[in-house]
C-alpha positions as CSV (number, residue, x, y, z in Angstrom):
1,M,107.3,97.4,82.2
2,K,109.9,100.2,83.9
3,S,113.7,98.8,84.6
4,F,115.9,100.5,87.1
5,R,119.6,100.3,87.0
6,K,122.4,101.3,89.7
7,E,125.6,100.4,91.1
8,L,126.5,100.4,94.7
9,W,130.3,100.6,95.4
10,F,132.3,99.4,98.7
11,K,135.9,99.5,99.8
12,T,135.8,97.7,103.1
13,Q,138.7,98.4,106.2
14,S,139.6,95.0,106.5
15,R,139.7,91.6,104.4
16,R,136.3,90.2,105.5
17,Q,133.3,92.3,106.4
18,L,129.5,92.1,106.7
19,I,127.6,95.6,105.7
20,N,124.1,95.7,106.0
21,I,123.0,97.3,102.6
22,T,119.2,97.4,103.1
23,P,118.8,101.2,103.4
24,E,120.9,101.6,100.3
25,I,118.9,99.0,98.4
26,N,115.5,101.4,99.8
27,K,116.8,104.5,98.3
28,C,117.1,102.5,95.1
29,L,113.8,101.4,95.2
30,S,112.4,105.1,96.1
31,E,114.6,106.1,93.1
32,S,112.9,103.5,90.8
33,V,109.1,104.4,91.2
34,I,108.6,101.1,91.1
35,T,105.8,99.8,93.1
36,E,105.3,96.4,92.2
37,G,107.9,94.0,90.7
38,I,111.4,92.3,91.7
39,C,114.3,93.8,93.0
40,L,118.0,91.9,91.9
41,I,120.9,92.5,94.4
42,N,124.1,90.9,93.3
43,A,127.8,90.8,94.1
44,M,129.8,91.9,90.6
45,H,132.6,90.3,91.9
46,I,133.8,86.8,92.8
47,T,135.3,87.0,96.0
48,A,131.9,89.0,97.7
49,S,128.4,87.9,98.3
50,V,125.0,89.5,98.7
51,F,122.8,87.4,100.9
52,I,119.8,87.7,103.3
53,N,119.6,87.6,106.9
54,D,119.1,89.0,110.3
55,D,121.2,91.8,111.2
56,E,122.4,90.6,114.7
57,S,126.1,91.0,116.0
58,G,126.2,87.6,117.8
59,L,124.9,85.9,113.9
60,H,127.6,87.8,112.3
61,N,130.2,86.7,114.2
62,D,128.8,83.0,114.2
63,F,129.0,83.3,110.5
64,E,132.9,84.5,110.4
65,K,134.2,81.3,112.5
66,W,131.8,79.0,110.6
67,L,132.9,80.1,107.2
68,E,136.7,80.3,108.4
69,K,136.1,76.4,109.6
70,L,135.2,75.6,106.3
71,A,137.5,77.4,104.0
72,P,140.5,78.8,106.6
73,E,142.2,81.7,105.0
74,K,145.7,80.4,106.1
75,P,147.9,78.5,105.3
76,Y,147.9,80.0,102.2
77,S,149.5,77.1,100.8
78,Q,146.6,74.9,101.5
79,Y,144.9,76.1,98.2
80,Q,145.9,75.3,94.4
81,H,144.4,78.9,93.7
82,N,147.0,80.4,95.7
83,R,149.9,80.2,93.5
84,F,149.5,83.8,92.2
85,E,146.9,85.2,94.6
86,D,146.2,84.5,98.2
87,N,142.4,84.7,98.2
88,A,141.2,81.2,97.0
89,D,139.4,81.3,100.6
90,A,137.6,84.4,99.7
91,H,136.2,82.4,96.6
92,L,134.9,79.3,98.5
93,K,133.1,81.7,101.2
94,R,131.7,83.4,98.3
95,T,130.3,80.4,97.2
96,V,128.8,79.1,100.3
97,M,127.0,82.7,101.0
98,G,126.0,83.4,97.5
99,R,125.9,86.0,94.8
100,E,122.6,87.6,95.2
101,V,119.3,87.8,96.3
102,V,115.8,88.9,94.6
103,V,113.3,90.6,96.6
104,A,109.8,90.8,95.9
105,V,108.3,94.5,95.7
106,T,105.0,94.9,96.8
107,E,103.6,98.7,97.2
108,G,106.5,100.4,97.0
109,K,108.3,97.9,99.5
110,L,110.8,95.5,99.9
111,D,108.5,92.5,100.9
112,F,110.5,90.6,103.5
113,G,109.6,88.2,106.3
114,P,110.6,89.1,109.9
115,W,114.2,90.4,110.6
116,E,115.2,90.1,106.8
117,Q,117.8,92.4,106.1
118,I,120.3,92.5,103.0
119,F,123.9,92.2,103.5
120,Y,127.2,92.5,101.5
121,G,129.5,90.2,102.6
122,E,133.3,91.0,101.7
123,F,136.0,88.2,101.9
124,D,138.8,89.8,99.9
125,G,138.5,93.0,101.1
126,M,140.2,96.8,100.9
127,R,139.6,97.4,97.4
128,R,136.7,99.0,95.3
129,K,134.3,96.5,94.6
130,R,130.5,96.8,93.2
131,V,127.1,95.6,93.5
132,L,124.1,95.9,90.9
133,V,120.7,96.5,91.9
134,K,118.2,96.0,89.3
135,I,114.5,96.5,89.9
136,I,111.7,95.6,87.3
137,G,108.3,96.3,87.5
138,E,105.1,99.0,87.3
């Protein structure tokens, strides 16, 4: 069995941003030379997420509104965590959106359903953060 590991780094220009990272994951899969197996993609920071969904701008706006209703950024004083930081909402948003995804690799390709794409979700951005890509198989 072969194993491939790579870190992808992101630095967003805003506090919250969704980035379609499917092209980068496809590059990793090509580099790995693995044609049958699994691909794990996970955010290595507690205020960022990796998830699968449709790449549609209206849906992305819906995520932003929905997450902000669930865990509003302000007022900062509403969160006990914010005694020393101002990112409690980002921790909560990450919990809702998830830490990682696992995608089957079949015949050298990510085995997706219709419209599925992989996203990096940043909820406390403007600093460098990484995503781990681990591909295992033959």
